[in-house]
C-alpha positions as CSV (number, residue, x, y, z in Angstrom):
1,X,3.5,28.6,-35.8
2,X,1.4,25.8,-35.9
3,X,-0.7,27.5,-38.7
4,X,2.4,27.8,-40.8
5,X,3.8,24.4,-39.8
6,X,0.7,23.1,-41.0
7,X,0.7,24.8,-44.4
8,X,4.1,23.6,-45.0
9,X,3.2,20.2,-44.7
10,X,2.8,17.3,-47.5
11,X,-0.2,16.6,-48.4
12,X,-0.4,12.9,-47.1
13,X,1.1,11.0,-44.3
14,X,2.6,13.4,-42.1
15,X,0.9,14.5,-38.6
16,X,1.9,17.7,-36.8
17,X,1.8,17.7,-32.9
18,X,2.0,20.6,-30.5
19,X,3.7,20.7,-27.3
20,X,1.5,21.4,-24.3
21,X,3.5,21.8,-20.6
22,X,6.3,19.7,-20.2
23,X,6.2,16.7,-17.6
24,X,8.8,18.1,-15.5
25,X,6.6,21.2,-14.8
26,X,3.9,21.2,-12.1
27,X,1.9,24.3,-10.7
28,X,4.4,25.7,-8.5
29,X,7.1,25.3,-11.6
30,X,4.6,27.1,-13.8
31,X,3.9,29.8,-11.3
32,X,8.0,30.2,-11.2
33,X,8.1,31.0,-14.8
34,X,5.2,33.1,-15.2
35,X,2.8,31.2,-16.5
36,X,-0.7,31.8,-15.2
37,X,-3.5,29.1,-14.1
38,X,-2.5,25.8,-13.0
39,X,-1.1,22.8,-15.1
40,X,-4.3,21.3,-16.4
41,X,-5.7,25.0,-17.5
42,X,-2.7,25.7,-19.1
43,X,-2.6,22.3,-21.1
44,X,-6.1,22.5,-22.1
45,X,-5.5,26.2,-23.4
46,X,-2.7,25.1,-25.4
47,X,-4.4,22.1,-26.3
48,X,-7.4,24.3,-27.6
49,X,-5.3,26.4,-29.6
50,X,-2.8,23.7,-31.1
51,X,-6.6,22.2,-32.4
52,X,-8.2,25.2,-34.0
53,X,-4.6,26.0,-35.6
54,X,-5.0,22.7,-37.4
55,X,-2.4,20.9,-35.6
56,X,-3.5,16.9,-35.4
57,X,-2.9,16.3,-31.9
58,X,-0.8,17.4,-28.9
59,X,2.0,15.8,-26.6
60,X,0.8,16.0,-22.7
61,X,1.4,14.0,-19.5
62,X,-0.9,11.2,-18.8
63,X,-2.9,13.1,-16.1
64,X,-4.6,15.2,-18.6
65,X,-5.6,12.9,-21.7
66,X,-9.1,13.0,-20.2
67,X,-9.4,16.7,-19.9
68,X,-7.9,16.7,-23.5
69,X,-10.4,14.2,-24.8
70,X,-13.5,16.2,-23.6
71,X,-12.1,19.6,-24.9
72,X,-10.8,18.3,-27.8
73,X,-12.5,15.1,-29.3
74,X,-11.9,12.0,-30.7
75,X,-10.1,13.0,-33.6
76,X,-7.0,14.8,-31.3
77,X,-4.1,12.2,-31.3
78,X,-2.6,12.8,-27.8
79,X,1.2,11.5,-26.9
80,X,1.8,11.1,-23.3
81,X,5.7,10.7,-22.3
82,X,6.6,10.4,-18.7
83,X,5.4,6.5,-18.9
84,X,7.5,4.6,-16.6
85,X,6.8,1.2,-14.5
86,X,5.5,1.7,-10.5
87,X,8.2,2.6,-8.4
88,X,10.8,3.9,-10.9
89,X,12.9,6.8,-10.5
90,X,11.3,10.2,-11.3
91,X,14.4,11.8,-12.1
92,X,13.2,15.4,-12.9
93,X,9.5,14.6,-13.6
94,X,6.7,16.0,-11.8
95,X,3.7,14.3,-13.5
96,X,4.3,10.6,-14.6
97,X,2.1,7.8,-14.9
98,X,2.4,4.0,-15.2
99,X,1.5,2.6,-18.8
100,X,-1.9,1.7,-17.6
101,X,-3.0,5.5,-16.4
102,X,-3.7,7.0,-20.1
103,X,-5.7,4.2,-21.0
104,X,-7.8,4.4,-17.5
105,X,-8.2,8.2,-18.4
106,X,-9.0,7.6,-21.8
107,X,-12.7,7.9,-22.4
108,X,-13.9,6.5,-25.4
């Protein structure tokens, strides 16, 4: 599916991001829906598949930024939802972070 989307993109200016694991999931909810492995293992597996298929990057929680960077390299874009101020309501989110966290977890 990602390869088909990459093939359909205009030649310039559009980037394709693949979704990994929604920030509302944790290890327990992944197990409940039949996904094998931990959140981190699943995110990395999906990020690597997306990169190999030609995606420009992924959407993932701030908690997986460093692991994705190490696995997929510096040219992989990483968009991080689940960002909020310290003490903000979690609502249905399982993997949140403060605005500084992705930067703290980003290896150069």
